Backbone as numpy.savetxt, mean C-alpha at the origin, in Angstrom:
# Nx Ny Nz CAx CAy CAz Cx Cy Cz
20.86 1.73 1.09 20.32 3.04 1.41 19.69 3.69 0.18
20.36 3.56 -0.96 19.82 4.15 -2.18 18.54 3.44 -2.61
18.49 2.13 -2.41 17.29 1.35 -2.74 16.10 1.85 -1.91
16.32 2.06 -0.63 15.25 2.55 0.25 14.80 3.94 -0.17
15.73 4.80 -0.53 15.40 6.15 -0.95 14.57 6.13 -2.24
14.97 5.33 -3.21 14.24 5.25 -4.48 12.83 4.70 -4.25
12.72 3.63 -3.48 11.40 3.08 -3.19 10.53 4.08 -2.42
11.13 4.81 -1.51 10.38 5.81 -0.73 9.88 6.94 -1.63
10.68 7.33 -2.60 10.23 8.38 -3.52 9.06 7.90 -4.39
9.09 6.63 -4.78 7.94 6.12 -5.54 6.69 6.05 -4.65
6.88 5.76 -3.37 5.74 5.74 -2.44 5.19 7.14 -2.22
6.07 8.13 -2.22 5.62 9.51 -2.12 4.80 9.90 -3.35
5.23 9.44 -4.52 4.46 9.66 -5.74 3.08 9.01 -5.63
3.04 7.78 -5.14 1.76 7.09 -4.96 0.86 7.86 -4.01
1.41 8.29 -2.90 0.63 9.03 -1.91 0.07 10.31 -2.53
0.86 11.00 -3.33 0.42 12.23 -3.97 -0.75 11.97 -4.92
-0.62 10.93 -5.73 -1.68 10.62 -6.69 -2.97 10.18 -6.01
-2.85 9.35 -4.99 -4.05 8.87 -4.28 -4.68 10.00 -3.48
-3.87 10.87 -2.89 -4.43 12.02 -2.16 -5.18 12.94 -3.11
-4.66 13.14 -4.29 -5.36 13.98 -5.28 -6.66 13.31 -5.72
-6.63 12.00 -5.96 -7.85 11.28 -6.33 -8.88 11.36 -5.21
-8.46 11.20 -3.96 -9.39 11.30 -2.84 -9.97 12.70 -2.74
-9.15 13.71 -3.02 -9.65 15.09 -3.00 -10.72 15.29 -4.07
-10.49 14.74 -5.25 -11.46 14.88 -6.33 -12.76 14.10 -6.05
-12.66 13.03 -5.27 -13.83 12.19 -4.98 -14.58 12.59 -3.71
-14.18 13.68 -3.06 -14.86 14.07 -1.82 -16.33 14.39 -2.04
-16.68 14.92 -3.19 -18.08 15.22 -3.48 -18.94 13.97 -3.54
-18.32 12.85 -3.92 -19.05 11.58 -3.97 -18.98 10.81 -2.65
-18.25 11.36 -1.70 -18.05 10.74 -0.39 -17.43 9.34 -0.50
-16.40 9.25 -1.33 -15.66 8.01 -1.52 -14.22 8.24 -1.09
-13.69 7.29 -0.34 -12.29 7.37 0.09 -11.56 6.13 -0.44
-10.47 6.36 -1.14 -9.68 5.26 -1.70 -8.54 4.92 -0.77
-8.37 3.63 -0.51 -7.29 3.14 0.34 -6.52 2.08 -0.43
-5.25 2.35 -0.71 -4.41 1.40 -1.44 -3.16 1.09 -0.63
-3.35 0.82 0.64 -2.23 0.58 1.55 -1.33 -0.58 1.13
-1.88 -1.57 0.47 -1.07 -2.71 0.06 -0.01 -2.34 -0.96
-0.25 -1.29 -1.74 0.77 -0.87 -2.71 2.00 -0.30 -2.02
1.87 0.12 -0.78 3.02 0.63 -0.03 3.94 -0.50 0.42
3.43 -1.72 0.43 4.25 -2.82 0.94 4.48 -3.96 -0.05
3.62 -4.10 -1.05 3.63 -5.30 -1.88 4.94 -5.49 -2.65
5.36 -4.50 -3.41 6.57 -4.66 -4.22 7.80 -4.83 -3.32
7.85 -4.04 -2.26 8.99 -4.13 -1.34 9.06 -5.50 -0.66
7.91 -6.05 -0.32 7.89 -7.35 0.36 8.11 -8.51 -0.59
7.67 -8.37 -1.84 7.77 -9.48 -2.78 9.07 -9.51 -3.57
9.70 -8.36 -3.78 10.83 -8.33 -4.70 12.12 -7.73 -4.13
12.10 -7.29 -2.89 13.27 -6.60 -2.34 13.79 -7.32 -1.09
15.06 -7.05 -0.73 15.58 -7.61 0.52 14.77 -7.07 1.72
14.79 -7.83 2.81 13.93 -7.51 3.95 14.21 -6.11 4.52
15.47 -5.80 4.81 15.77 -4.54 5.50 15.39 -3.32 4.68
15.79 -3.28 3.43 15.48 -2.09 2.62 13.99 -2.03 2.30
13.36 -3.17 2.09 11.92 -3.18 1.85 11.13 -2.74 3.06
11.53 -3.22 4.23 10.85 -2.82 5.46 11.05 -1.33 5.72
12.25 -0.83 5.49 12.50 0.60 5.69 11.63 1.44 4.76
11.50 1.02 3.51 10.64 1.75 2.57 9.18 1.67 3.01
8.74 0.52 3.49 7.36 0.38 3.97 7.12 1.26 5.20
8.10 1.36 6.07 7.97 2.23 7.24 7.88 3.70 6.83
8.70 4.10 5.85 8.63 5.48 5.36 7.26 5.73 4.72
6.76 4.76 3.96 5.41 4.89 3.39 4.35 5.04 4.46
4.49 4.28 5.54 3.56 4.40 6.65 3.63 5.76 7.32
4.83 6.30 7.45 4.99 7.63 8.04 4.39 8.70 7.13
4.55 8.53 5.83 3.93 9.48 4.88 2.42 9.47 5.05
1.84 8.29 5.14 0.37 8.19 5.31 -0.07 8.70 6.67
0.72 8.44 7.71 0.37 8.92 9.04 0.40 10.45 9.13
1.31 11.07 8.39 1.43 12.52 8.44 0.19 13.22 7.91
-0.58 12.55 7.07 -1.76 13.16 6.49 -3.05 12.52 7.00
-3.00 11.83 8.11 -4.20 11.19 8.67 -4.46 11.72 10.07
-5.03 12.93 10.16 -5.22 13.53 11.48 -6.24 12.81 12.34
-7.15 12.05 11.74 -8.19 11.37 12.51 -7.73 10.10 13.19
-6.56 9.60 12.84 -6.08 8.36 13.44 -4.87 8.63 14.32
-4.57 7.69 15.17 -3.40 7.83 16.03 -2.13 7.77 15.18
-1.19 8.64 15.49 0.03 8.68 14.70 0.79 7.37 14.91
1.19 6.76 13.82 1.91 5.51 13.86 1.07 4.30 13.48
-0.23 4.51 13.30 -1.11 3.39 12.96 -0.75 2.80 11.60
-0.63 3.66 10.59 -0.25 3.17 9.26 1.13 2.52 9.28
2.04 3.14 9.98 3.40 2.62 10.04 3.42 1.22 10.65
2.72 1.05 11.74 2.66 -0.26 12.39 1.97 -1.29 11.50
0.86 -0.91 10.88 0.16 -1.86 10.01 0.99 -2.21 8.77
1.65 -1.24 8.18 2.48 -1.51 7.00 3.67 -2.39 7.37
4.26 -2.17 8.53 5.39 -3.01 8.97 4.92 -4.45 9.19
3.78 -4.62 9.83 3.27 -5.97 10.06 2.90 -6.66 8.75
2.27 -5.92 7.85 1.90 -6.51 6.55 3.15 -6.85 5.73
4.14 -5.98 5.77 5.38 -6.25 5.04 6.05 -7.51 5.57
6.14 -7.63 6.89 6.76 -8.83 7.48 5.97 -10.09 7.12
4.65 -10.00 7.16 3.83 -11.16 6.82 3.98 -11.60 5.37
3.90 -10.65 4.45 4.04 -10.99 3.03 5.46 -11.44 2.73
6.45 -10.81 3.35 7.84 -11.19 3.10 8.09 -12.65 3.51
7.55 -13.03 4.66 7.78 -14.40 5.13 6.97 -15.43 4.35
5.95 -15.00 3.64 5.17 -15.91 2.80 5.64 -15.92 1.34
6.53 -15.03 0.98 6.85 -14.86 -0.44 7.52 -16.06 -1.08
8.20 -16.88 -0.32 8.81 -18.08 -0.90 7.76 -19.12 -1.26
6.59 -19.04 -0.66 5.51 -19.98 -0.94 4.53 -19.45 -1.98
4.74 -18.21 -2.42 3.82 -17.56 -3.35 4.46 -17.41 -4.72
3.67 -17.46 -5.78 4.22 -17.21 -7.12 4.40 -15.71 -7.34
5.53 -15.17 -6.93 5.72 -13.73 -6.90 6.29 -13.13 -8.17
6.67 -13.93 -9.15 7.25 -13.39 -10.37 6.19 -13.01 -11.40
5.01 -13.56 -11.29 3.93 -13.30 -12.23 3.20 -12.02 -11.83
3.01 -11.08 -12.77 2.31 -9.83 -12.43 0.88 -10.05 -11.91
0.20 -11.03 -12.45 -1.17 -11.30 -11.99 -1.17 -11.76 -10.53
-0.24 -12.62 -10.17 -0.21 -13.08 -8.78 0.21 -11.95 -7.84
1.07 -11.05 -8.30 1.43 -9.89 -7.47 0.21 -9.03 -7.20
-0.63 -8.84 -8.21 -1.84 -8.04 -8.03 -2.79 -8.74 -7.06
-2.93 -10.04 -7.18 -3.81 -10.79 -6.27 -3.29 -10.72 -4.84
-1.99 -10.84 -4.67 -1.41 -10.71 -3.33 -1.66 -9.31 -2.77
-1.51 -8.30 -3.63 -1.77 -6.93 -3.19 -3.24 -6.73 -2.83
-4.14 -7.33 -3.59 -5.57 -7.22 -3.27 -5.89 -7.85 -1.92
-5.33 -9.02 -1.66 -5.57 -9.68 -0.37 -4.95 -8.90 0.78
-3.75 -8.38 0.58 -3.12 -7.57 1.62 -3.91 -6.29 1.85
-4.43 -5.68 0.79 -5.21 -4.46 0.94 -6.50 -4.73 1.71
-7.13 -5.85 1.42 -8.34 -6.23 2.15 -8.03 -6.36 3.64
-6.95 -7.06 3.96 -6.58 -7.24 5.37 -6.24 -5.91 6.03
-5.45 -5.08 5.36 -5.09 -3.78 5.93 -6.33 -2.90 6.13
-7.22 -2.89 5.16 -8.43 -2.09 5.25 -9.28 -2.52 6.44
-9.47 -3.83 6.59 -10.30 -4.31 7.68 -9.68 -4.03 9.05
-8.38 -4.27 9.17 -7.72 -4.02 10.46 -7.74 -2.53 10.78
-7.47 -1.69 9.79 -7.50 -0.25 10.03 -8.91 0.21 10.38
-9.91 -0.31 9.70 -11.30 0.07 9.99 -11.69 -0.34 11.41
-11.36 -1.58 11.79 -11.69 -2.03 13.15 -10.95 -1.22 14.21
-9.72 -0.82 13.92 -8.95 -0.07 14.91 -9.46 1.36 15.08
-10.20 1.88 14.10 -10.70 3.24 14.18 -12.18 3.33 14.53
-12.85 2.19 14.64 -14.30 2.18 14.88 -14.69 2.78 16.23
-13.83 2.70 17.21 -14.20 3.20 18.53 -14.39 4.72 18.55
-13.95 5.41 17.52 -14.08 6.86 17.45 -15.45 7.31 16.94
-16.21 6.41 16.38 -17.50 6.77 15.78 -18.63 6.68 16.80
-19.62 7.58 16.70 -20.74 7.50 17.63 -21.65 6.30 17.36
-21.80 5.90 16.08 -22.62 4.74 15.72 -21.82 3.89 14.73
-20.98 2.99 15.25 -20.10 2.22 14.35 -20.84 1.37 13.33
-21.98 0.84 13.68 -22.70 -0.03 12.75 -23.19 0.72 11.52
-23.44 2.00 11.67 -23.93 2.81 10.55 -22.84 3.07 9.51
-21.60 2.89 9.88 -20.48 3.18 8.97 -20.17 2.04 8.01
-20.64 0.83 8.29 -20.25 -0.32 7.47 -20.68 -0.25 6.02
-21.87 0.23 5.68 -22.20 0.33 4.24 -21.24 1.26 3.49
-20.90 2.37 4.10 -19.95 3.30 3.47 -18.56 2.67 3.37
-18.15 1.99 4.42 -16.84 1.34 4.39 -16.80 0.24 3.32
-17.90 -0.47 3.16 -17.96 -1.50 2.12 -17.83 -0.87 0.73
-18.51 0.24 0.51 -18.40 0.94 -0.78 -16.97 1.44 -1.00
-16.36 1.99 0.04 -14.96 2.43 -0.07 -14.04 1.28 -0.39
-14.28 0.13 0.25 -13.45 -1.04 0.00 -13.57 -1.52 -1.44
-14.79 -1.57 -1.95 -14.98 -2.02 -3.34 -14.28 -1.06 -4.30
-14.45 0.23 -4.12 -13.79 1.21 -4.99 -12.27 1.12 -4.86
-11.78 0.93 -3.65 -10.34 0.82 -3.43 -9.75 -0.42 -4.10
-10.46 -1.53 -4.00 -9.97 -2.76 -4.61 -9.96 -2.66 -6.14
-10.98 -2.03 -6.70 -11.01 -1.84 -8.16 -9.84 -0.96 -8.60
-9.64 0.14 -7.90 -8.52 1.02 -8.23 -7.19 0.30 -8.09
-7.03 -0.44 -7.01 -5.78 -1.17 -6.80 -5.52 -2.17 -7.91
-6.55 -2.89 -8.32 -6.38 -3.87 -9.40 -5.99 -3.19 -10.71
-6.47 -1.97 -10.91 -6.16 -1.26 -12.15 -4.75 -0.65 -12.15
-4.32 -0.11 -11.01 -3.04 0.62 -11.02 -1.87 -0.19 -10.50
-2.11 -1.33 -9.87 -1.00 -2.11 -9.30 0.05 -2.51 -10.34
-0.32 -3.04 -11.51 0.73 -3.39 -12.48 1.56 -2.18 -12.90
0.89 -1.04 -13.10 1.61 0.18 -13.45 2.56 0.59 -12.33
2.08 0.56 -11.08 2.93 1.02 -9.98 4.10 0.07 -9.74
3.89 -1.23 -9.89 5.01 -2.17 -9.77 6.05 -1.89 -10.85
5.59 -1.57 -12.06 6.52 -1.24 -13.15 7.26 0.07 -12.86
6.57 1.04 -12.27 7.23 2.30 -11.91 8.33 2.04 -10.89
8.03 1.23 -9.88 9.03 0.94 -8.86 10.22 0.19 -9.45
9.94 -0.77 -10.29 11.01 -1.55 -10.91 11.87 -0.66 -11.80
11.23 0.18 -12.60 11.96 1.07 -13.51 12.75 2.11 -12.74
12.21 2.61 -11.64 12.94 3.59 -10.82 14.21 2.97 -10.25
14.13 1.72 -9.82 15.32 1.05 -9.30 16.34 0.82 -10.41
15.87 0.54 -11.62 16.79 0.38 -12.75 17.46 1.71 -13.11
16.67 2.79 -13.13 17.23 4.10 -13.46 18.23 4.58 -12.42
18.02 4.21 -11.18 18.94 4.60 -10.11 20.14 3.67 -10.04
20.15 2.67 -10.90 21.23 1.68 -10.97 21.38 0.91 -9.66
20.26 0.63 -9.05 20.25 -0.19 -7.85 20.11 -1.64 -8.24
19.34 -1.90 -9.29 19.15 -3.27 -9.79 19.55 -3.33 -11.25
19.86 -4.53 -11.68 20.19 -4.75 -13.09 18.97 -5.27 -13.81
18.89 -4.93 -15.10 17.78 -5.41 -15.90 18.01 -6.88 -16.23
16.98 -7.68 -16.03 17.08 -9.11 -16.32 16.23 -9.41 -17.54
16.71 -10.28 -18.37 15.96 -10.70 -19.53 15.22 -11.98 -19.20
13.92 -11.97 -19.37 13.13 -13.14 -19.02 12.69 -13.86 -20.28
């Protein structure tokens, strides 16, 4: 329970920072989506139940601030992505920070595309939105690649400070 709470608080921090960045970028008409950061660390480094619970809370946080989408869309997508990455984690090199970032980039690409396709029916001219969505995706992937190592370290350190995990010497 404490593990889920600590991870959820770090996800709330992430949501706050990304929401502020999106607010600052509204003049440029750029929207940043880093959905994979809500699931990557929990799926790669945590037990299934507590990681899934944290991913669900992260999805609910994102759903609460997404009035244009159906409530529960982020939660459902984050749960599916968490389950998929969790079941693949034994076949992936998950201890290396570079591979964690690559896994997060691939998961973010998948989440972005699925979320975009699920929301396309609301637009009057869906084909006209693809250039903007492509620009948003490129900006989101660049941001994710830059902040993912920091955010994974924040989550790891938060778990250490809460005495949920022990520090390991590598």
